[in-house]
C-alpha positions in Angstrom: -15.2 23.1 -35.3 -14.0 20.5 -33.7 -16.2 18.7 -30.8 -13.5 17.4 -28.1 -13.8 14.0 -26.9 -14.8 12.9 -23.6 -11.6 11.4 -21.4 -10.2 8.7 -23.3 -11.5 5.2 -20.9 -13.8 7.5 -19.0 -17.3 6.4 -18.8 -18.9 8.6 -16.5 -20.7 11.9 -18.0 -19.3 13.9 -15.1 -16.1 13.6 -16.9 -17.6 14.7 -20.1 -16.2 18.3 -21.4 -18.7 21.1 -22.4 -19.1 20.8 -26.7 -19.5 16.7 -26.1 -22.5 15.4 -28.1 -24.3 12.6 -26.2 -27.1 11.3 -25.2 -28.7 10.7 -21.5 -31.8 9.3 -20.4 -33.2 10.3 -18.0 -36.2 8.7 -15.6 -39.3 10.6 -15.7 -41.2 11.8 -12.6 -44.0 9.9 -11.2 -46.2 13.3 -13.2 -44.3 12.8 -15.9 -44.4 9.1 -16.3 -48.5 9.0 -15.8 -49.3 11.3 -18.2 -46.8 9.7 -21.5 -46.8 6.4 -20.2 -43.3 5.7 -20.2 -40.5 5.4 -17.8 -38.0 6.9 -19.1 -37.4 10.0 -22.2 -34.1 10.6 -24.0 -32.3 14.0 -24.6 -29.6 14.8 -27.2 -27.5 17.8 -26.6 -24.6 19.0 -26.4 -22.9 19.6 -23.0 -22.8 22.6 -21.3 -22.0 21.4 -17.6 -21.5 18.8 -15.3 -21.2 18.4 -11.8 -22.3 16.2 -9.1 -25.6 17.6 -9.2 -26.1 17.0 -12.7 -25.7 17.3 -16.5 -26.8 20.5 -18.1 -28.0 19.4 -22.0 -28.2 22.4 -24.8 -30.5 20.5 -26.8 -29.5 19.4 -30.5 -32.4 17.7 -32.4 -31.8 16.5 -35.7 -34.1 19.4 -37.4 -33.1 22.7 -36.1 -36.5 24.2 -36.4 -38.1 21.5 -33.7 -39.2 22.6 -30.8 -37.5 23.1 -28.0 -34.0 23.0 -30.2 -31.0 24.9 -28.4 -33.4 24.9 -25.3 -31.2 24.4 -21.7 -32.0 21.1 -20.4 -30.8 20.3 -16.4 -30.8 16.3 -15.7 -30.3 15.7 -12.0 -27.7 12.9 -11.0 -30.5 10.7 -9.9 -32.5 11.3 -12.5 -29.7 9.6 -14.9 -30.2 6.2 -16.0 -27.6 5.7 -18.9 -25.2 8.7 -20.2 -23.3 8.2 -23.9 -21.2 10.5 -25.9 -22.5 10.8 -30.1 -20.0 11.6 -32.7 -20.7 15.4 -33.8 -23.7 15.3 -36.1 -22.5 15.4 -39.4 -23.4 18.0 -42.0 -26.1 17.9 -44.2 -25.6 18.4 -48.0 -28.1 20.5 -49.7 -30.3 18.4 -51.8 -29.5 19.0 -55.4 -32.3 20.6 -58.1 -33.9 18.3 -59.7 -33.4 18.9 -63.6 
C-alpha cells in the first residue's frame, strides 16, 4: 500500500490528502503548558481529515503498543505552530534468531 503524497509545491497542511503521514507541532493550552512546563507538543500521525478548522491525525507512534496508538487527535488550526509531511514508516524486519 502506498501513502498519498501532498500536492507538489504545497506546504499548507490544508492541502494534504487523507493518508499522508505527518508531524504537527501544536501550541499547548495554558493549563497544559503549566502542567508540563512546555509550550508545544508534536503529534506524529496519519492525516484523517483537514479543513479550515484544523487537522485530524490518527496517531502513528514508532511502537504499535505505545499508549495512544491509533487514537484520533484534532489539532485546531489556531494551535498549529508548524507541520510537515513525513515519508511512510519503514517496514521493520523481524529480528534474526541468535545461534
